[in-house]
C-alpha positions, 0 to 999 in steps of 0.5 A: 573691438574692432577698429571702425574702418576710415571712411574710403577717398570715392565715400569722402568726395560723394558726401562733400558738402559742394558735391551734393546740390551738384548732384542735385542739380544735375537730377533737376536739369535731367528732369527737366531735359526728359520731361520735354523729351516726354510731353513734347513741350515746343521750345517756345514754351521751355527751351531745353537744357541743351539749348541755354547751353549753347547760348550761354557757350555762344553770347557769354562775352555779352553776357559777362558783360550784361552782368556787370552793371547788375553786379555793381547794383547789387553790391552798392545796394547791399553795401547800404544796407549794411551800412544803414541796417545795422545802425537802425537796428542797434537804435531799435534794440536799444530803445523802445521809443525808437522802435515802437516809431520805426518798427512799425513802419518797416513793416509796414513798407515791406507790404508796398512791391518793389516793382509799384514804386520803382518807376518813381525812382527812374522819374526821380533820378532818371535811368542811371545806376542809381535807380537800381541801387535804391532797388537793390536797397530797399530789398536787402536793408528789410533783412538786415534790420530784422536779423539785427534787432532779433542779435542785439535783443538775444543778449544775456542781460546778466552778462551786460551787467556784469561787464558793467559791474567791472567799470565798463563804459557802454561802449566797451561793453557794446563792442564787448558783449552785445556786438559779438553775441548779435554778429550770428544773426547779422550774418544770417540777415547778410546772406538774406540780403545780398540775395535779394539785392541781386532781386531789387537790382534786377527790378531796377533793370526791368523798369528802366536801363539799357544794361545789365542782365535785367534789361536782357531778359526783358529783351528776349522776352520782347523777342520770345527768345527763350533760351537767352531768357533761361541763360540769364536766370542762369547768370542771375543764380550763378551771381546770388550764388557767388555773393553769398558764398562771399558773405559766408567766407567773411562769416568764417573770418569775422566769427569763426568759433560761431561758425565752427560750432554750426559746422560741428552740429550739421557734421553730428546731424 
C-alpha cells in the first residue's frame, strides 16, 4: 500500500488559514478596480483603490492619531459590556423571576436605534469621551448577555446535581461546572460584542465629537473627500479585526480544550 505523499511547502502555504481571507481580499480589491475602469465610475462616487492607498500612505500619521480616541472608547465600552453583561446573564439564567422581568426589556431595547438616542448622551454628558463609551457599551452589551445566558442554560443539570451531591458549595459548583461549560458561549458573545463596540464608538463620534475616525468620516463626507472616507473605513475594519483577534487569542489561553476541539472539527471538514 503506497504511503500518502506529504503536502509540499507551497501547498501548506496556500492552505494556511490566514492566507485565504487575504487572497479573497485581493480578489475583491481587483474586482473593485476593474469595475471602476469598465463602467467608468467617476471618482466623486467611488474612489479607486489606488487613491485610497495613497491617502493611507500620505495621511497615515493623522489617521493613526485619530484612531486612538475611537480605540479607547471601543475598549472602554467593550470592557463595560463584559463587566455588566456576564453578571446580568448569570442572574437571568439563575432566576426565572429575573428573566421574566429583565430579558424582555433587553430585547425591547434592541429595537431602539442607537443613533436616535446618541444625541441625548451628548446633551447629558457633553462632547467628551463618555457619550462614545456609552454608545459602544449599549451596542456590545446585548450580545454578551444573550450568549452568556445561552451558555449558562446549556449546562447539564445532572453534572450540577452530581457536584452538589459531592458536598460542593453553590459557589464551588458554579466555578467548577457552570462557568467552564458556559465559557465557549461567553467568548462567542464577546467576539460579536467587540466588533459592535467599534460601531457604537463611531456612532458616538458621528453625533458629537471633534476627534476620532467617525469625526474624520463625517468631515470627509461634508467635503466629498471620498478617498479619505474610504481610508477611514479601512482603519475601522483593521481595528475590528485586530480586536476580534485579541479576544480569540484570549479564548485560546482561557479555554484551550474547546479551541482545540473546534480546530480539529474545522480541519476535518
